[in-house]
C-alpha positions in Angstrom: -13.4 4.7 8.0 -13.0 3.1 4.7 -12.7 5.3 1.4 -15.1 2.9 -0.1 -18.0 3.4 2.4 -21.2 5.3 2.2 -20.5 7.5 5.2 -17.1 8.6 3.5 -18.5 9.3 0.4 -21.8 11.0 0.9 -21.1 12.7 4.4 -17.4 13.0 5.3 -16.0 14.2 2.2 -18.7 16.6 0.9 -18.6 18.3 4.5 -14.8 18.6 4.6 -14.6 19.8 0.9 -17.6 22.4 1.7 -15.8 23.6 4.9 -12.6 23.9 3.1 -13.6 25.9 0.5 -15.7 28.0 3.0 -12.5 29.2 4.6 -10.5 31.6 2.7 -7.3 31.8 4.4 -4.8 29.1 4.2 -4.0 28.6 7.8 -7.8 27.8 8.5 -7.8 25.5 5.4 -5.0 23.5 6.9 -6.8 23.3 10.3 -10.0 22.2 8.6 -7.9 19.2 7.0 -6.1 18.5 10.3 -9.4 18.6 12.3 -11.2 16.2 9.5 -7.9 14.1 9.5 -7.9 13.3 13.5 -11.7 12.8 13.2 -11.3 10.2 10.3 -9.1 8.4 12.2 -10.8 8.5 15.8 -13.9 7.1 14.0 -12.8 3.6 13.9 -10.4 3.4 16.7 -10.9 6.4 19.1 -8.5 5.3 21.8 -5.4 5.0 19.2 -5.8 8.6 18.3 -3.7 9.1 21.3 -1.1 6.7 20.0 -0.9 8.9 16.5 -0.8 12.4 18.4 2.1 10.8 20.6 4.0 9.9 17.7 3.4 13.4 16.3 4.3 15.1 19.4 7.6 12.9 19.9 8.8 13.4 16.0 7.9 17.1 16.2 10.2 17.2 19.5 13.2 15.1 17.7 13.1 17.3 14.8 13.6 20.4 17.0 16.4 18.7 19.0 18.2 17.4 15.9 18.2 21.0 14.4 19.4 22.5 17.5 22.4 19.9 17.7 25.6 21.2 16.7 27.8 18.3 16.8 27.4 15.2 14.1 27.9 12.9 17.1 25.0 14.1 19.2 22.6 14.3 16.0 23.5 10.6 15.2 22.3 9.9 19.0 19.3 11.7 19.0 18.5 10.1 15.4 19.2 6.7 17.0 16.9 7.3 20.0 14.2 8.5 17.4 14.5 5.3 15.5 14.2 3.2 18.7 11.2 5.1 19.8 9.4 4.9 16.6 10.2 1.3 15.9 9.6 0.5 19.4 6.2 1.7 19.5 5.5 0.1 16.0 7.2 -3.4 17.0 5.2 -3.3 20.6 1.7 -3.0 18.9 2.4 -5.0 15.5 5.1 -7.5 16.3 4.9 -8.3 20.1 2.9 -11.6 19.9 5.2 -12.5 16.9 8.4 -12.2 18.8 7.2 -13.9 22.0 5.8 -16.8 19.8 9.3 -17.2 18.1 10.8 -16.6 21.5 8.9 -19.3 23.0 9.4 -21.7 20.2 13.2 -21.2 20.6 13.4 -21.8 24.1 10.9 -24.8 23.9 8.5 -23.6 26.6 6.1 -20.4 27.2 8.6 -17.9 28.6 6.5 -15.1 27.3 2.9 -14.6 27.4 0.7 -13.4 24.7 -1.2 -10.2 25.0 -4.4 -8.7 23.8 -3.0 -6.0 21.5 -5.2 -4.6 18.7 -3.2 -3.3 15.6 -3.8 0.6 15.2 -4.9 1.4 11.8 -2.3 2.7 9.5 0.7 2.5 12.3 3.1 1.2 9.3 2.3 4.0 7.2 2.2 6.9 9.5 5.4 5.6 11.5 7.3 5.7 8.0 6.1 9.0 7.2 7.1 10.4 10.5 10.5 8.8 10.2 11.0 10.2 6.9 10.8 13.8 8.2 13.1 13.0 11.2 15.6 11.6 9.0 15.3 14.4 6.4 16.1 16.9 9.1 19.2 14.8 10.5 20.4 14.7 7.1 20.1 18.2 6.4 17.7 17.8 3.3 15.0 19.9 4.7 14.4 22.6 7.5 12.8 21.6 10.8 9.2 22.1 10.7 8.5 24.5 13.7 4.9 24.7 13.4 3.5 21.7 15.1 0.1 22.0 13.3 1.8 21.8 9.9 3.5 18.3 10.8 0.7 17.2 12.3 -1.1 17.6 9.1 1.6 15.9 7.6 1.4 12.6 9.4 -2.2 12.3 10.1 -3.4 13.6 6.5 -6.7 11.6 6.0 -6.1 10.5 2.3 -2.9 8.7 2.6 -3.0 8.0 6.4 -4.2 4.4 6.7 -2.9 2.9 3.2 -0.6 5.3 1.4 1.0 6.1 -0.7 3.5 6.7 1.5 4.4 10.2 1.5 7.9 11.6 2.4 8.3 15.0 3.9 10.6 16.6 1.4 8.0 15.9 -1.2 5.3 18.0 0.2 7.0 20.5 2.4 6.3 23.3 0.4 2.7 22.1 -0.4 1.6 22.0 3.3 2.6 25.6 3.7 1.2 27.1 0.5 -0.5 25.4 -2.6 -2.9 26.5 -5.0 -6.3 24.6 -5.9 -8.4 25.5 -9.1 -11.0 23.8 -10.5 -9.4 21.9 -13.1 -7.1 20.3 -10.6 -10.2 19.4 -8.1 -12.4 18.0 -11.4 -9.3 15.5 -12.0 -9.0 14.8 -8.4 -12.9 13.8 -8.6 -12.3 11.8 -11.6 -9.3 10.1 -10.1 -11.2 9.4 -6.7 -14.2 7.7 -9.0 -11.8 5.6 -10.9 -10.3 4.3 -7.6 -13.9 3.5 -6.4 -14.5 1.8 -9.3 -11.5 -0.7 -9.2 -12.2 -0.9 -5.4 -16.0 -1.5 -5.2 -17.0 -2.9 -8.6 -13.8 -5.0 -9.4 -11.9 -5.9 -5.9 -14.9 -6.5 -3.9 -16.1 -9.1 -6.6 -13.2 -10.8 -7.2 -12.6 -11.2 -3.1 -15.9 -12.6 -2.5 -15.2 -15.9 -4.9 -11.5 -15.7 -3.7 -12.2 -16.0 0.0 -15.1 -18.6 -0.5 -12.5 -20.7 -2.0 -9.5 -20.1 -0.2 -11.7 -20.8 2.8 -12.1 -24.6 1.9 -9.3 -26.9 3.0 -6.2 -26.8 1.0 -6.2 -30.6 0.7 -9.6 -30.9 -1.1 -8.9 -28.2 -3.7 -7.9 -29.3 -7.2 -5.3 -27.8 -9.4 -7.9 -25.8 -11.7 -9.7 -24.3 -8.9 -6.4 -23.1 -6.8 -5.2 -21.6 -9.8 -8.6 -20.0 -10.5 -8.3 -18.7 -6.7 -4.7 -17.3 -7.7 -5.7 -15.3 -10.3 -8.6 -13.9 -8.7 -6.8 -12.8 -5.7 -3.8 -11.4 -8.0 -6.7 -9.5 -9.6 -8.6 -8.4 -6.2 -5.1 -7.3 -4.7 -4.2 -5.1 -7.5 -7.5 -3.5 -7.8 -8.1 -3.1 -4.1 -4.6 -1.5 -3.6 -4.5 0.4 -6.6 -7.8 1.6 -6.3 -7.2 2.9 -2.8 -4.1 4.6 -3.8 -6.2 6.5 -7.0 -8.7 7.6 -4.3 -5.7 9.0 -2.2 -4.3 10.7 -5.1 -7.5 12.2 -6.1 -8.3 13.3 -2.7 -4.8 14.9 -2.6 -5.7 16.6 -5.6 -9.1 17.9 -4.3 -7.4 19.7 -1.5 -4.2 20.9 -3.5 -1.6 18.2 -2.8 0.5 16.4 -5.5 0.9 12.7 -4.3 3.2 10.3 -6.1 2.0 7.4 -8.1 1.9 4.2 -6.4 1.1 1.7 -9.2 2.3 1.3 -12.8 0.6 -1.3 -14.4 2.8 -4.0 -12.5 1.4 -7.2 -14.2 3.1 -5.8 -17.6 6.6 -6.4 -16.3 9.1 -8.5 -17.7 11.0 -9.1 -14.6 10.9 -9.2 -11.0 13.2 -6.0 -10.4 10.5 -4.3 -12.8 7.7 -5.6 -10.9 9.0 -4.1 -7.8 9.7 -0.5 -9.7 5.9 -0.8 -10.4 4.1 -2.2 -7.7 3.6 -0.1 -4.3 5.9 2.3 -5.7 6.2 4.8 -2.7 7.1 1.7 -0.2 9.9 0.8 -2.7 11.4 4.1 -2.9 11.0 4.6 0.9 13.2 1.5 1.6 15.6 2.5 -1.1 16.1 6.1 -0.1 16.0 5.2 3.8 17.4 1.7 4.1 19.0 0.2 0.8 21.0 3.4 0.0 22.4 3.8 3.9 23.4 0.2 4.0 25.5 1.0 1.0 23.3 0.3 -2.0 25.0 -1.1 -5.0 28.2 0.9 -4.3 30.1 -1.6 -2.3 30.4 -4.5 -4.6 28.3 -7.7 -5.5 28.0 -9.6 -2.6 27.1 -6.4 -0.4 24.8 -5.4 -2.9 22.9 -8.9 -3.1 23.2 -8.9 1.2 21.5 -5.6 1.1 18.7 -6.7 -1.3 18.2 -9.4 1.0 18.0 -7.2 4.1 15.6 -4.5 2.3 13.1 -7.4 1.0 13.3 -9.3 4.4 12.1 -6.0 6.1 9.5 -5.5 3.1 8.3 -8.9 4.2 8.1 -7.9 8.1 6.7 -4.6 7.2 3.6 -6.2 5.6 2.7 -8.1 9.0 3.8 -10.3 12.1 3.9 -13.5 10.4 6.2 -16.0 9.1 4.7 -16.3 5.7 5.2 -12.3 5.1 8.8 -12.8 6.0 9.2 -15.6 3.9 7.4 -13.8 1.2 9.8 -10.8 1.3 12.7 -13.5 1.6 11.3 -15.1 -1.6 11.3 -11.9 -3.9 15.0 -11.3 -2.4 15.8 -14.6 -3.7 14.8 -13.7 -7.3 16.0 -10.1 -7.4 19.5 -11.5 -6.2 19.3 -14.1 -9.0 18.5 -11.3 -11.6 21.2 -9.2 -10.2 23.7 -12.1 -10.5 22.8 -13.8 -13.9 19.3 -13.8 -14.8 18.5 -10.4 -15.7 21.2 -10.6 -18.4 19.6 -13.6 -19.8 16.0 -11.8 -19.4 17.6 -9.0 -21.5 18.7 -10.8 -24.1 16.2 -13.3 -24.5 14.3 -12.6 -27.9 11.0 -14.4 -26.8 9.8 -11.4 -24.5 6.7 -13.3 -23.8 8.4 -15.7 -21.8 9.9 -12.8 -19.5 6.2 -11.9 -19.0 5.1 -15.4 -18.1 8.4 -15.9 -15.5 7.4 -13.0 -13.7 3.8 -13.8 -13.5 4.3 -17.0 -12.3 6.8 -15.5 -9.7 4.2 -13.0 -8.6 1.1 -15.7 -8.7 3.1 -18.0 -6.5 4.2 -15.2 -4.0 0.4 -14.0 -3.5 -0.4 -17.5 -2.5 2.4 -17.4 0.4 1.1 -13.6 1.0 -2.6 -14.5 1.6 -1.9 -17.5 4.0 -2.2 -17.0 7.4 -0.1 -19.8 8.3 2.3 -22.0 6.6 0.0 -25.2 6.3 -2.6 -23.7 3.9 0.2 -21.9 1.8 1.8 -25.5 1.4 -1.3 -27.0 0.3 -2.0 -24.3 -2.4 1.4 -24.4 -3.6 1.1 -28.1 -4.0 -2.0 -28.0 -5.7 -0.6 -25.3 -8.1 2.5 -27.6 -9.0 0.7 -31.0 -9.3 -2.2 -32.1 -11.4 -5.1 -32.8 -9.0 -8.9 -33.1 -9.5 -10.1 -32.0 -6.1 -13.5 -32.0 -4.5 -15.0 -28.5 -5.9 -15.6 -27.7 -9.4 -14.9 -23.8 -10.6 -18.5 -23.2 -11.5 -19.6 -23.9 -7.9 -18.2 -20.5 -7.1 -18.1 -18.8 -10.4 -21.0 -17.4 -12.6 -21.3 -15.3 -15.7 -21.3 -11.9 -13.7 -18.0 -13.1 -12.3 -16.5 -14.2 -15.5 -17.4 -10.8 -17.2 -15.6 -8.6 -14.4 -12.7 -10.8 -14.6 -12.4 -10.2 -18.3 -12.6 -6.3 -17.5 -10.0 -6.7 -14.8 -7.7 -8.5 -16.7 -7.7 -6.0 -19.7 -7.8 -3.0 -17.5 -4.8 -4.2 -15.4 -2.4 -3.5 -18.3 -3.0 -5.3 -21.6 -5.6 -2.6 -23.0 -3.7 0.8 -21.9 -0.6 -1.0 -23.6 -2.5 -1.9 -26.7 -4.1 1.6 -26.9 -1.8 4.0 -25.5 -4.3 6.9 -26.2 -7.0 5.2 -23.8 -4.7 5.4 -20.9 -3.9 9.0 -21.9 -7.6 10.1 -22.7 -8.6 8.6 -19.0 -5.9 10.3 -17.0 -5.5 13.5 -18.8 -5.5 16.3 -15.9 -5.6 19.3 -18.5 -9.5 19.1 -19.0 -12.7 17.3 -18.1 -15.4 17.1 -20.7 -18.8 15.6 -20.8 -18.0 12.0 -21.2 -15.6 12.2 -18.1 -18.9 13.4 -16.3 -20.8 10.7 -17.5 -18.2 7.9 -16.7 -17.4 9.2 -13.2 -21.5 9.5 -12.7 -21.9 6.0 -13.7 -19.1 4.3 -11.6 -20.2 6.4 -8.4 -24.0 5.5 -9.0 -23.1 1.9 -9.5 -20.7 1.7 -6.8 -23.4 3.0 -4.6 -25.8 0.6 -5.5 -23.3 -2.2 -4.7 -22.4 -0.4 -1.4 -26.0 -0.2 -0.2 -27.1 -3.7 -1.2 -23.8 -5.5 0.0 -22.1 -5.3 3.1 -19.1 -7.0 1.9 -16.4 -4.5 1.5 -12.9 -5.7 2.8 -9.7 -3.6 2.2 -6.4 -6.0 2.3 -3.9 -3.3 3.0 -6.2 -1.9 5.9 -4.6 -4.1 8.2 -1.0 -2.9 7.6 
């Protein structure tokens, strides 16, 4: 079930919110949210609810065992077993065929047969959340959660279940047991959800339709201009698609009394690739930093080790996004630039008086990276990248796939992905203020929801990029 679906907006969410308000006891409210979350997940793929319940049960048991282990060596062995089990489940469902293909390629014949394995929705997100809980228990950062329903709610909570933000257990441990909800908080939650819905349905879906049509064409037949046009469309699509979904998740959390971390901070305003990754998918970046980069040694063991750690982390980041060579290369691609900035490029960018060049450099790196991210195989990626780097006329003019409506929303999207908020800081403060909701906020929210509903009713095209991760 997508947040940007009529079933969710007009049935699931109102019923869940009403039941939540009707039950005055906090344990009952948590049971409402847990039941709703399991129903939400089962709606799309009922058979995989068993897998998620298995994950919850296993990590609950691992947490109990870790808290009872008196010897550090024993705790380390239990944690290692926990990592093997969790990553093993994730690896089988997400990477089995990819590993089989790679293994067969290295052997030169088909030694391992492919299997028909459907990827469970959100498995990467809820696996990482479960691991954060167990690792925090191992480190002693939190107390073990003895109430299985509380842990189940944390791992399965529907607002951030299938697309994040990735919520670390220690960030919301107290909120699960005791949280306060008031009308002001709920009003902000509705506002934030409305903004995210508009980003997704009005902007991202509009860009996606044109980008998908262009990039479905043979790459060899595309010219330079239309390839760059598709790059811009896809860059806008993926930003408004994912940041819109994160806004909806944050808004839903507020509606039920939870504070989730921000997941985006206008990444296209960045002046370096390092800054881009501090602004893009913040919850994933901080998860890898806290649970992989720092345990590897971070930047505490010299420059060479720091560069190696960065390479490992971003290769893992690419692999986390999908079982494909293009995703791994995308992660390694970013690792190269991050290492270069760590070695010498960062100092040049910092001292460069022409800051617009820094922005241009970052955008070009990101745009080229999105083409690698978008490609399902290396062949189209190679064709698109060649088109972007050479002057070529091609067979298809831009106006064959664009009209006045698309250009209008592209202009709106370009302004709203950061430039307008940077030029008018008071606008961002006005739009995202939490301390009050006035009549103009209500008008804007109503307009966004109304227009989004019209688009959803009249058009079945409603993809979501991160749904498959």
